N, CA, C and O atoms as a GROMACS GRO file, in nm:
protein
  588
    1MET      N    1  11.318   7.656   8.609
    1MET     CA    2  11.149   7.673   8.647
    1MET      C    3  11.183   7.767   8.757
    1MET      O    4  11.279   7.764   8.834
    2PHE      N    5  11.084   7.853   8.750
    2PHE     CA    6  11.082   7.945   8.893
    2PHE      C    7  10.928   7.960   8.936
    2PHE      O    8  10.835   7.931   8.861
    3LEU      N    9  10.914   8.002   9.052
    3LEU     CA   10  10.809   8.031   9.112
    3LEU      C   11  10.799   8.165   9.198
    3LEU      O   12  10.899   8.183   9.267
    4SER      N   13  10.713   8.251   9.208
    4SER     CA   14  10.754   8.344   9.289
    4SER      C   15  10.591   8.374   9.333
    4SER      O   16  10.494   8.352   9.261
    5ALA      N   17  10.588   8.435   9.479
    5ALA     CA   18  10.501   8.448   9.556
    5ALA      C   19  10.522   8.596   9.593
    5ALA      O   20  10.627   8.640   9.639
    6LYS      N   21  10.394   8.679   9.565
    6LYS     CA   22  10.402   8.808   9.596
    6LYS      C   23  10.304   8.853   9.721
    6LYS      O   24  10.181   8.857   9.714
    7ILE      N   25  10.376   8.881   9.826
    7ILE     CA   26  10.289   8.908   9.955
    7ILE      C   27  10.357   9.053   9.984
    7ILE      O   28  10.470   9.072  10.028
    8GLY      N   29  10.256   9.154   9.944
    8GLY     CA   30  10.305   9.285   9.971
    8GLY      C   31  10.289   9.325  10.119
    8GLY      O   32  10.254   9.236  10.197
    9ALA      N   33  10.311   9.448  10.167
    9ALA     CA   34  10.251   9.505  10.311
    9ALA      C   35  10.126   9.554  10.304
    9ALA      O   36  10.066   9.594  10.404
   10ASN      N   37  10.060   9.552  10.145
   10ASN     CA   38   9.937   9.587  10.179
   10ASN      C   39   9.830   9.494  10.211
   10ASN      O   40   9.718   9.530  10.247
   11PHE      N   41   9.871   9.355  10.194
   11PHE     CA   42   9.794   9.256  10.207
   11PHE      C   43   9.728   9.230  10.354
   11PHE      O   44   9.817   9.216  10.437
   12ASN      N   45   9.642   9.223  10.392
   12ASN     CA   46   9.563   9.198  10.518
   12ASN      C   47   9.503   9.063  10.509
   12ASN      O   48   9.381   9.060  10.523
   13ILE      N   49   9.568   8.944  10.487
   13ILE     CA   50   9.486   8.830  10.476
   13ILE      C   51   9.456   8.780  10.628
   13ILE      O   52   9.543   8.768  10.714
   14MET      N   53   9.341   8.756  10.642
   14MET     CA   54   9.280   8.693  10.761
   14MET      C   55   9.284   8.544  10.736
   14MET      O   56   9.353   8.481  10.815
   15ALA      N   57   9.234   8.487  10.659
   15ALA     CA   58   9.255   8.333  10.628
   15ALA      C   59   9.223   8.321  10.481
   15ALA      O   60   9.144   8.393  10.420
   16VAL      N   61   9.291   8.226  10.434
   16VAL     CA   62   9.276   8.210  10.278
   16VAL      C   63   9.152   8.153  10.294
   16VAL      O   64   9.125   8.076  10.385
   17LYS      N   65   9.048   8.200  10.179
   17LYS     CA   66   8.944   8.113  10.172
   17LYS      C   67   8.898   8.065  10.038
   17LYS      O   68   8.815   7.978  10.010
   18ALA      N   69   8.977   8.148   9.954
   18ALA     CA   70   8.951   8.108   9.800
   18ALA      C   71   9.066   8.128   9.706
   18ALA      O   72   9.119   8.238   9.692
   19ILE      N   73   9.115   7.989   9.624
   19ILE     CA   74   9.226   7.986   9.556
   19ILE      C   75   9.169   8.011   9.384
   19ILE      O   76   9.089   7.926   9.343
   20ILE      N   77   9.204   8.110   9.301
   20ILE     CA   78   9.180   8.152   9.182
   20ILE      C   79   9.284   8.122   9.100
   20ILE      O   80   9.402   8.155   9.109
   21PHE      N   81   9.213   8.040   8.998
   21PHE     CA   82   9.371   7.973   8.882
   21PHE      C   83   9.313   8.072   8.748
   21PHE      O   84   9.196   8.110   8.741
   22ASP      N   85   9.396   8.097   8.667
   22ASP     CA   86   9.433   8.092   8.516
   22ASP      C   87   9.387   7.964   8.444
   22ASP      O   88   9.386   7.850   8.492
   23ALA      N   89   9.356   7.993   8.341
   23ALA     CA   90   9.319   7.828   8.303
   23ALA      C   91   9.439   7.800   8.174
   23ALA      O   92   9.475   7.684   8.161
   24SER      N   93   9.488   7.884   8.097
   24SER     CA   94   9.558   7.828   7.980
   24SER      C   95   9.718   7.805   8.061
   24SER      O   96   9.770   7.900   8.120
   25ASP      N   97   9.767   7.706   8.055
   25ASP     CA   98   9.909   7.683   8.094
   25ASP      C   99   9.931   7.657   8.238
   25ASP      O  100  10.044   7.645   8.285
   26VAL      N  101   9.805   7.648   8.319
   26VAL     CA  102   9.804   7.648   8.440
   26VAL      C  103   9.704   7.503   8.472
   26VAL      O  104   9.737   7.395   8.520
   27LEU      N  105   9.584   7.551   8.427
   27LEU     CA  106   9.488   7.417   8.438
   27LEU      C  107   9.507   7.326   8.337
   27LEU      O  108   9.473   7.209   8.356
   28TYR      N  109   9.576   7.372   8.188
   28TYR     CA  110   9.565   7.304   8.083
   28TYR      C  111   9.655   7.321   8.009
   28TYR      O  112   9.694   7.437   8.006
   29GLY      N  113   9.722   7.231   7.923
   29GLY     CA  114   9.805   7.259   7.830
   29GLY      C  115   9.779   7.222   7.691
   29GLY      O  116   9.661   7.196   7.667
   30HIS      N  117   9.838   7.216   7.624
   30HIS     CA  118   9.830   7.166   7.459
   30HIS      C  119   9.797   7.013   7.454
   30HIS      O  120   9.745   6.957   7.357
   31ASP      N  121   9.830   6.959   7.559
   31ASP     CA  122   9.772   6.795   7.562
   31ASP      C  123   9.660   6.790   7.651
   31ASP      O  124   9.637   6.676   7.692
   32GLY      N  125   9.587   6.876   7.692
   32GLY     CA  126   9.449   6.876   7.778
   32GLY      C  127   9.461   6.902   7.880
   32GLY      O  128   9.575   6.941   7.905
   33THR      N  129   9.385   6.902   7.973
   33THR     CA  130   9.377   6.935   8.144
   33THR      C  131   9.498   6.899   8.189
   33THR      O  132   9.548   6.798   8.140
   34HIS      N  133   9.555   6.958   8.270
   34HIS     CA  134   9.658   6.927   8.368
   34HIS      C  135   9.624   6.828   8.489
   34HIS      O  136   9.587   6.861   8.602
   35LYS      N  137   9.644   6.701   8.438
   35LYS     CA  138   9.585   6.600   8.555
   35LYS      C  139   9.636   6.601   8.726
   35LYS      O  140   9.555   6.589   8.818
   36PRO      N  141   9.762   6.614   8.743
   36PRO     CA  142   9.810   6.672   8.861
   36PRO      C  143   9.729   6.798   8.936
   36PRO      O  144   9.668   6.792   9.043
   37MET      N  145   9.747   6.919   8.845
   37MET     CA  146   9.666   7.056   8.908
   37MET      C  147   9.522   7.002   8.910
   37MET      O  148   9.472   7.028   9.019
   38MET      N  149   9.438   6.934   8.829
   38MET     CA  150   9.313   6.907   8.852
   38MET      C  151   9.285   6.789   8.977
   38MET      O  152   9.181   6.784   9.044
   39ASP      N  153   9.372   6.719   8.989
   39ASP     CA  154   9.359   6.651   9.121
   39ASP      C  155   9.378   6.723   9.227
   39ASP      O  156   9.277   6.728   9.297
   40LEU      N  157   9.485   6.791   9.274
   40LEU     CA  158   9.522   6.911   9.355
   40LEU      C  159   9.393   6.979   9.395
   40LEU      O  160   9.345   6.980   9.508
   41ILE      N  161   9.333   7.046   9.263
   41ILE     CA  162   9.233   7.100   9.269
   41ILE      C  163   9.097   7.037   9.329
   41ILE      O  164   9.017   7.111   9.387
   42ALA      N  165   9.071   6.879   9.312
   42ALA     CA  166   8.977   6.824   9.359
   42ALA      C  167   9.005   6.815   9.520
   42ALA      O  168   8.906   6.792   9.590
   43GLU      N  169   9.128   6.830   9.583
   43GLU     CA  170   9.169   6.828   9.715
   43GLU      C  171   9.102   6.952   9.750
   43GLU      O  172   8.992   6.958   9.806
   44LEU      N  173   9.185   7.066   9.707
   44LEU     CA  174   9.180   7.196   9.752
   44LEU      C  175   9.032   7.235   9.781
   44LEU      O  176   8.999   7.294   9.884
   45HIS      N  177   8.950   7.202   9.690
   45HIS     CA  178   8.796   7.216   9.657
   45HIS      C  179   8.723   7.157   9.807
   45HIS      O  180   8.621   7.214   9.845
   46LYS      N  181   8.764   7.072   9.868
   46LYS     CA  182   8.708   7.025  10.000
   46LYS      C  183   8.743   7.136  10.109
   46LYS      O  184   8.672   7.121  10.208
   47LYS      N  185   8.810   7.216  10.116
   47LYS     CA  186   8.820   7.309  10.224
   47LYS      C  187   8.837   7.437  10.167
   47LYS      O  188   8.818   7.526  10.249
   48TYR      N  189   8.868   7.478  10.045
   48TYR     CA  190   8.848   7.614   9.982
   48TYR      C  191   8.743   7.614   9.897
   48TYR      O  192   8.685   7.516   9.850
   49LYS      N  193   8.719   7.743   9.876
   49LYS     CA  194   8.626   7.802   9.739
   49LYS      C  195   8.755   7.802   9.598
   49LYS      O  196   8.864   7.858   9.607
   50ILE      N  197   8.710   7.731   9.486
   50ILE     CA  198   8.811   7.761   9.398
   50ILE      C  199   8.718   7.828   9.267
   50ILE      O  200   8.601   7.810   9.234
   51GLY      N  201   8.814   7.903   9.216
   51GLY     CA  202   8.749   7.997   9.091
   51GLY      C  203   8.872   7.990   8.978
   51GLY      O  204   8.988   7.951   8.991
   52MET      N  205   8.804   8.040   8.867
   52MET     CA  206   8.902   8.070   8.746
   52MET      C  207   8.890   8.172   8.666
   52MET      O  208   8.789   8.187   8.596
   53VAL      N  209   8.967   8.238   8.665
   53VAL     CA  210   8.949   8.367   8.571
   53VAL      C  211   9.046   8.351   8.434
   53VAL      O  212   9.169   8.357   8.432
   54THR      N  213   8.962   8.330   8.330
   54THR     CA  214   9.014   8.338   8.217
   54THR      C  215   8.988   8.428   8.102
   54THR      O  216   8.870   8.461   8.092
   55ASN      N  217   9.065   8.472   8.017
   55ASN     CA  218   9.005   8.522   7.868
   55ASN      C  219   8.987   8.438   7.774
   55ASN      O  220   8.996   8.474   7.656
   56LEU      N  221   8.958   8.306   7.812
   56LEU     CA  222   8.884   8.216   7.704
   56LEU      C  223   8.733   8.228   7.731
   56LEU      O  224   8.674   8.239   7.839
   57MET      N  225   8.682   8.222   7.590
   57MET     CA  226   8.519   8.240   7.575
   57MET      C  227   8.476   8.118   7.665
   57MET      O  228   8.541   8.021   7.704
   58LYS      N  229   8.368   8.147   7.683
   58LYS     CA  230   8.286   8.012   7.775
   58LYS      C  231   8.274   7.900   7.681
   58LYS      O  232   8.309   7.789   7.722
   59SER      N  233   8.228   7.911   7.562
   59SER     CA  234   8.249   7.768   7.465
   59SER      C  235   8.381   7.695   7.464
   59SER      O  236   8.383   7.572   7.464
   60SER      N  237   8.517   7.784   7.461
   60SER     CA  238   8.614   7.726   7.493
   60SER      C  239   8.652   7.652   7.623
   60SER      O  240   8.719   7.549   7.613
   61VAL      N  241   8.615   7.697   7.739
   61VAL     CA  242   8.610   7.616   7.867
   61VAL      C  243   8.508   7.504   7.881
   61VAL      O  244   8.529   7.404   7.949
   62ASP      N  245   8.392   7.526   7.809
   62ASP     CA  246   8.326   7.410   7.816
   62ASP      C  247   8.366   7.276   7.730
   62ASP      O  248   8.323   7.163   7.755
   63ARG      N  249   8.455   7.308   7.624
   63ARG     CA  250   8.521   7.219   7.559
   63ARG      C  251   8.651   7.142   7.591
   63ARG      O  252   8.687   7.027   7.564
   64ILE      N  253   8.720   7.265   7.672
   64ILE     CA  254   8.834   7.196   7.758
   64ILE      C  255   8.827   7.111   7.864
   64ILE      O  256   8.883   7.003   7.878
   65PHE      N  257   8.730   7.187   7.961
   65PHE     CA  258   8.703   7.092   8.095
   65PHE      C  259   8.570   7.057   8.098
   65PHE      O  260   8.479   7.133   8.066
   66SER      N  261   8.553   6.909   8.148
   66SER     CA  262   8.416   6.838   8.150
   66SER      C  263   8.339   6.919   8.255
   66SER      O  264   8.380   7.012   8.324
   67ASP      N  265   8.198   6.852   8.248
   67ASP     CA  266   8.099   6.923   8.331
   67ASP      C  267   8.156   6.875   8.489
   67ASP      O  268   8.140   6.957   8.580
   68LYS      N  269   8.205   6.777   8.511
   68LYS     CA  270   8.248   6.720   8.616
   68LYS      C  271   8.380   6.828   8.684
   68LYS      O  272   8.380   6.868   8.801
   69GLU      N  273   8.462   6.854   8.605
   69GLU     CA  274   8.568   6.936   8.645
   69GLU      C  275   8.514   7.042   8.653
   69GLU      O  276   8.573   7.093   8.749
   70GLN      N  277   8.418   7.134   8.608
   70GLN     CA  278   8.371   7.276   8.621
   70GLN      C  279   8.277   7.243   8.744
   70GLN      O  280   8.251   7.359   8.778
   71THR      N  281   8.225   7.183   8.811
   71THR     CA  282   8.156   7.143   8.944
   71THR      C  283   8.257   7.194   9.054
   71THR      O  284   8.212   7.244   9.158
   72MET      N  285   8.397   7.182   9.032
   72MET     CA  286   8.469   7.232   9.140
   72MET      C  287   8.493   7.367   9.157
   72MET      O  288   8.549   7.411   9.257
   73PHE      N  289   8.446   7.446   9.050
   73PHE     CA  290   8.447   7.569   9.043
   73PHE      C  291   8.387   7.634   9.095
   73PHE      O  292   8.278   7.626   9.040
   74SER      N  293   8.380   7.730   9.206
   74SER     CA  294   8.247   7.824   9.268
   74SER      C  295   8.221   7.939   9.172
   74SER      O  296   8.125   8.016   9.180
   75TYR      N  297   8.316   7.942   9.082
   75TYR     CA  298   8.294   8.074   8.970
   75TYR      C  299   8.376   8.057   8.881
   75TYR      O  300   8.491   8.018   8.904
   76ILE      N  301   8.327   8.087   8.753
   76ILE     CA  302   8.436   8.069   8.663
   76ILE      C  303   8.419   8.224   8.565
   76ILE      O  304   8.317   8.246   8.500
   77HIS      N  305   8.524   8.311   8.570
   77HIS     CA  306   8.514   8.410   8.461
   77HIS      C  307   8.557   8.406   8.342
   77HIS      O  308   8.677   8.382   8.330
   78THR      N  309   8.492   8.423   8.244
   78THR     CA  310   8.516   8.388   8.126
   78THR      C  311   8.535   8.546   8.045
   78THR      O  312   8.498   8.650   8.099
   79TYR      N  313   8.597   8.541   7.915
   79TYR     CA  314   8.602   8.644   7.844
   79TYR      C  315   8.436   8.708   7.801
   79TYR      O  316   8.347   8.635   7.758
   80GLY      N  317   8.427   8.800   7.815
   80GLY     CA  318   8.291   8.862   7.766
   80GLY      C  319   8.150   8.866   7.882
   80GLY      O  320   8.036   8.909   7.862
   81LYS      N  321   8.207   8.807   8.002
   81LYS     CA  322   8.153   8.794   8.105
   81LYS      C  323   8.126   8.964   8.167
   81LYS      O  324   8.023   8.997   8.226
   82SER      N  325   8.202   9.024   8.149
   82SER     CA  326   8.179   9.181   8.201
   82SER      C  327   8.270   9.254   8.124
   82SER      O  328   8.363   9.190   8.074
   83ASP      N  329   8.261   9.384   8.101
   83ASP     CA  330   8.303   9.451   8.017
   83ASP      C  331   8.461   9.484   8.019
   83ASP      O  332   8.526   9.541   7.931
   84GLN      N  333   8.510   9.427   8.158
   84GLN     CA  334   8.680   9.417   8.173
   84GLN      C  335   8.712   9.256   8.141
   84GLN      O  336   8.630   9.164   8.136
   85ASN      N  337   8.840   9.251   8.123
   85ASN     CA  338   8.889   9.107   8.125
   85ASN      C  339   9.000   9.119   8.212
   85ASN      O  340   9.009   9.223   8.276
   86LYS      N  341   9.103   9.018   8.228
   86LYS     CA  342   9.256   9.019   8.310
   86LYS      C  343   9.323   9.079   8.225
   86LYS      O  344   9.304   9.063   8.105
   87PRO      N  345   9.440   9.179   8.290
   87PRO     CA  346   9.467   9.175   8.378
   87PRO      C  347   9.391   9.314   8.484
   87PRO      O  348   9.436   9.361   8.588
   88SER      N  349   9.279   9.348   8.417
   88SER     CA  350   9.215   9.449   8.495
   88SER      C  351   9.168   9.403   8.649
   88SER      O  352   9.110   9.296   8.667
   89PRO      N  353   9.195   9.484   8.742
   89PRO     CA  354   9.155   9.474   8.883
   89PRO      C  355   9.011   9.436   8.922
   89PRO      O  356   8.980   9.360   9.014
   90SER      N  357   8.922   9.506   8.833
   90SER     CA  358   8.776   9.474   8.857
   90SER      C  359   8.744   9.347   8.840
   90SER      O  360   8.672   9.289   8.922
   91VAL      N  361   8.793   9.286   8.730
   91VAL     CA  362   8.792   9.117   8.725
   91VAL      C  363   8.794   9.044   8.853
   91VAL      O  364   8.718   8.959   8.900
   92PHE      N  365   8.914   9.106   8.900
   92PHE     CA  366   8.928   8.997   9.026
   92PHE      C  367   8.817   9.065   9.148
   92PHE      O  368   8.756   8.984   9.219
   93THR      N  369   8.805   9.143   9.159
   93THR     CA  370   8.738   9.226   9.256
   93THR      C  371   8.562   9.157   9.235
   93THR      O  372   8.488   9.110   9.322
   94HIS      N  373   8.541   9.174   9.086
   94HIS     CA  374   8.407   9.100   9.073
   94HIS      C  375   8.401   8.948   9.085
   94HIS      O  376   8.294   8.893   9.109
   95THR      N  377   8.542   8.864   9.066
   95THR     CA  378   8.526   8.710   9.098
   95THR      C  379   8.547   8.678   9.244
   95THR      O  380   8.540   8.561   9.281
   96ALA      N  381   8.570   8.764   9.318
   96ALA     CA  382   8.573   8.741   9.461
   96ALA      C  383   8.437   8.777   9.514
   96ALA      O  384   8.380   8.704   9.596
   97GLU      N  385   8.383   8.888   9.470
   97GLU     CA  386   8.245   8.911   9.514
   97GLU      C  387   8.148   8.776   9.474
   97GLU      O  388   8.079   8.721   9.560
   98GLU      N  389   8.152   8.734   9.344
   98GLU     CA  390   8.072   8.590   9.312
   98GLU      C  391   8.108   8.502   9.379
   98GLU      O  392   8.032   8.404   9.378
   99MET      N  393   8.210   8.493   9.451
   99MET     CA  394   8.257   8.379   9.558
   99MET      C  395   8.217   8.378   9.681
   99MET      O  396   8.218   8.275   9.748
  100TYR      N  397   8.174   8.504   9.732
  100TYR     CA  398   8.145   8.577   9.854
  100TYR      C  399   8.255   8.576   9.925
  100TYR      O  400   8.241   8.533  10.039
  101VAL      N  401   8.366   8.609   9.893
  101VAL     CA  402   8.514   8.645   9.962
  101VAL      C  403   8.548   8.763   9.942
  101VAL      O  404   8.493   8.829   9.854
  102ARG      N  405   8.656   8.819  10.028
  102ARG     CA  406   8.720   8.926   9.983
  102ARG      C  407   8.818   8.891   9.904
  102ARG      O  408   8.842   8.772   9.886
  103PRO      N  409   8.895   8.993   9.843
  103PRO     CA  410   8.997   8.977   9.775
  103PRO      C  411   9.107   8.949   9.838
  103PRO      O  412   9.187   8.870   9.786
  104GLN      N  413   9.135   9.012   9.971
  104GLN     CA  414   9.228   8.974  10.078
  104GLN      C  415   9.253   8.825  10.109
  104GLN      O  416   9.359   8.773  10.142
  105ASP      N  417   9.147   8.772  10.092
  105ASP     CA  418   9.136   8.632  10.155
  105ASP      C  419   9.152   8.510  10.026
  105ASP      O  420   9.111   8.394  10.029
  106CYS      N  421   9.218   8.576   9.924
  106CYS     CA  422   9.236   8.494   9.796
  106CYS      C  423   9.360   8.501   9.760
  106CYS      O  424   9.432   8.600   9.776
  107ILE      N  425   9.396   8.383   9.705
  107ILE     CA  426   9.557   8.368   9.608
  107ILE      C  427   9.513   8.346   9.494
  107ILE      O  428   9.415   8.274   9.478
  108TYR      N  429   9.576   8.403   9.396
  108TYR     CA  430   9.553   8.402   9.266
  108TYR      C  431   9.682   8.342   9.204
  108TYR      O  432   9.798   8.368   9.233
  109VAL      N  433   9.628   8.247   9.105
  109VAL     CA  434   9.771   8.175   9.033
  109VAL      C  435   9.768   8.185   8.878
  109VAL      O  436   9.669   8.153   8.813
  110ASP      N  437   9.898   8.236   8.816
  110ASP     CA  438   9.894   8.254   8.693
  110ASP      C  439  10.021   8.238   8.645
  110ASP      O  440  10.116   8.282   8.708
  111ASP      N  441  10.037   8.169   8.522
  111ASP     CA  442  10.164   8.143   8.475
  111ASP      C  443  10.228   8.283   8.400
  111ASP      O  444  10.349   8.285   8.377
  112ARG      N  445  10.168   8.367   8.374
  112ARG     CA  446  10.181   8.508   8.357
  112ARG      C  447  10.225   8.621   8.447
  112ARG      O  448  10.130   8.685   8.490
  113TYR      N  449  10.365   8.670   8.494
  113TYR     CA  450  10.385   8.756   8.593
  113TYR      C  451  10.302   8.876   8.562
  113TYR      O  452  10.247   8.920   8.663
  114GLU      N  453  10.272   8.953   8.436
  114GLU     CA  454  10.165   9.043   8.399
  114GLU      C  455  10.046   9.014   8.439
  114GLU      O  456   9.992   9.116   8.481
  115ASN      N  457   9.970   8.910   8.446
  115ASN     CA  458   9.860   8.893   8.470
  115ASN      C  459   9.833   8.898   8.633
  115ASN      O  460   9.720   8.903   8.682
  116THR      N  461   9.923   8.896   8.688
  116THR     CA  462   9.903   8.910   8.855
  116THR      C  463   9.903   9.044   8.905
  116THR      O  464   9.876   9.073   9.021
  117HIS      N  465   9.937   9.135   8.806
  117HIS     CA  466   9.915   9.272   8.850
  117HIS      C  467   9.788   9.328   8.902
  117HIS      O  468   9.782   9.409   8.994
  118GLY      N  469   9.671   9.273   8.829
  118GLY     CA  470   9.523   9.312   8.874
  118GLY      C  471   9.513   9.262   8.974
  118GLY      O  472   9.490   9.333   9.072
  119ALA      N  473   9.525   9.134   8.987
  119ALA     CA  474   9.485   9.040   9.120
  119ALA      C  475   9.563   9.133   9.250
  119ALA      O  476   9.495   9.164   9.348
  120GLU      N  477   9.691   9.169   9.242
  120GLU     CA  478   9.749   9.252   9.360
  120GLU      C  479   9.696   9.369   9.371
  120GLU      O  480   9.677   9.404   9.488
  121GLN      N  481   9.658   9.456   9.273
  121GLN     CA  482   9.593   9.573   9.289
  121GLN      C  483   9.436   9.579   9.343
  121GLN      O  484   9.388   9.674   9.406
  122ALA      N  485   9.370   9.462   9.308
  122ALA     CA  486   9.272   9.418   9.391
  122ALA      C  487   9.292   9.373   9.529
  122ALA      O  488   9.201   9.374   9.612
  123GLY      N  489   9.405   9.336   9.552
  123GLY     CA  490   9.423   9.313   9.706
  123GLY      C  491   9.436   9.172   9.729
  123GLY      O  492   9.415   9.142   9.846
  124MET      N  493   9.470   9.058   9.638
  124MET     CA  494   9.499   8.943   9.623
  124MET      C  495   9.639   8.922   9.623
  124MET      O  496   9.725   8.987   9.562
  125GLN      N  497   9.656   8.805   9.712
  125GLN     CA  498   9.813   8.741   9.709
  125GLN      C  499   9.814   8.670   9.576
  125GLN      O  500   9.726   8.601   9.526
  126THR      N  501   9.937   8.702   9.529
  126THR     CA  502   9.953   8.605   9.392
  126THR      C  503  10.043   8.506   9.385
  126THR      O  504  10.137   8.517   9.464
  127ILE      N  505  10.043   8.408   9.311
  127ILE     CA  506  10.155   8.335   9.260
  127ILE      C  507  10.186   8.320   9.126
  127ILE      O  508  10.088   8.323   9.052
  128VAL      N  509  10.295   8.303   9.071
  128VAL     CA  510  10.303   8.296   8.937
  128VAL      C  511  10.373   8.164   8.912
  128VAL      O  512  10.489   8.141   8.945
  129TYR      N  513  10.297   8.085   8.855
  129TYR     CA  514  10.289   7.915   8.828
  129TYR      C  515  10.418   7.944   8.700
  129TYR      O  516  10.422   8.028   8.611
  130LYS      N  517  10.513   7.838   8.738
  130LYS     CA  518  10.590   7.750   8.631
  130LYS      C  519  10.628   7.629   8.634
  130LYS      O  520  10.685   7.577   8.538
  131ASP      N  521  10.598   7.558   8.762
  131ASP     CA  522  10.608   7.432   8.753
  131ASP      C  523  10.536   7.362   8.856
  131ASP      O  524  10.545   7.400   8.972
  132PHE      N  525  10.458   7.252   8.820
  132PHE     CA  526  10.358   7.204   8.937
  132PHE      C  527  10.410   7.152   9.076
  132PHE      O  528  10.350   7.167   9.182
  133GLU      N  529  10.543   7.080   9.057
  133GLU     CA  530  10.585   7.048   9.185
  133GLU      C  531  10.624   7.145   9.272
  133GLU      O  532  10.590   7.142   9.390
  134ILE      N  533  10.719   7.263   9.209
  134ILE     CA  534  10.747   7.360   9.281
  134ILE      C  535  10.604   7.416   9.336
  134ILE      O  536  10.584   7.386   9.454
  135PHE      N  537  10.524   7.475   9.286
  135PHE     CA  538  10.389   7.525   9.307
  135PHE      C  539  10.307   7.461   9.411
  135PHE      O  540  10.242   7.523   9.494
  136ASP      N  541  10.314   7.308   9.400
  136ASP     CA  542  10.234   7.241   9.461
  136ASP      C  543  10.307   7.244   9.622
  136ASP      O  544  10.223   7.261   9.710
  137HIS      N  545  10.423   7.232   9.661
  137HIS     CA  546  10.510   7.268   9.770
  137HIS      C  547  10.462   7.394   9.814
  137HIS      O  548  10.380   7.400   9.906
  138HIS      N  549  10.510   7.502   9.752
  138HIS     CA  550  10.495   7.635   9.801
  138HIS      C  551  10.343   7.654   9.851
  138HIS      O  552  10.316   7.716   9.954
  139LEU      N  553  10.250   7.596   9.770
  139LEU     CA  554  10.104   7.639   9.823
  139LEU      C  555  10.068   7.556   9.953
  139LEU      O  556   9.994   7.602  10.040
  140LYS      N  557  10.128   7.426   9.961
  140LYS     CA  558  10.102   7.401  10.065
  140LYS      C  559  10.140   7.430  10.201
  140LYS      O  560  10.088   7.394  10.307
  141GLN      N  561  10.275   7.527  10.171
  141GLN     CA  562  10.350   7.555  10.269
  141GLN      C  563  10.271   7.694  10.335
  141GLN      O  564  10.247   7.721  10.453
  142LEU      N  565  10.243   7.765  10.218
  142LEU     CA  566  10.174   7.880  10.200
  142LEU      C  567  10.043   7.866  10.310
  142LEU      O  568  10.016   7.942  10.404
  143LEU      N  569   9.971   7.743  10.264
  143LEU     CA  570   9.836   7.727  10.356
  143LEU      C  571   9.860   7.690  10.478
  143LEU      O  572   9.798   7.734  10.574
  144LYS      N  573   9.970   7.589  10.488
  144LYS     CA  574  10.024   7.547  10.636
  144LYS      C  575  10.045   7.657  10.712
  144LYS      O  576   9.989   7.655  10.821
  145ASP      N  577  10.113   7.759  10.685
  145ASP     CA  578  10.175   7.838  10.749
  145ASP      C  579  10.061   7.937  10.816
  145ASP      O  580  10.098   8.004  10.912
  146GLU      N  581   9.917   7.949  10.769
  146GLU     CA  582   9.810   8.017  10.828
  146GLU      C  583   9.747   7.952  10.897
  146GLU      O  584   9.661   8.012  10.962
  147GLU      N  585   9.758   7.826  10.911
  147GLU     CA  586   9.659   7.719  11.002
  147GLU      C  587   9.704   7.754  11.157
  147GLU      O  588   9.651   7.695  11.251
   0.00000   0.00000   0.00000
């Protein structure tokens, strides 16, 4: 398993204010929601705005995530919410605007490298997720480094 973080020279992150997650294979898998990830989000939600960008329909999100789980998210962008879907940069810009943060102050997490390109073009820092333990360590290090 590997994890990569992309931090380009064009990023002007003042402070991470939001962490935005893909749903499929990051927040849930074939056996339901990813409990360690949802537990981490419950902790992160106390300090950061949490968002979700997914190409799932709203009805699928409602079926997968409980009402309680959904309340941890400041904004959930689902398929059909706008005329664009990921990896379009406008989806990520719109999500940041809905969360009242600048894209430069966001981290986007997705398990597919190709889906991170739009977030990067919008100005977000990205993490390609492959393994929870490695991701958890890397994210905590990244957040610690900016304190």
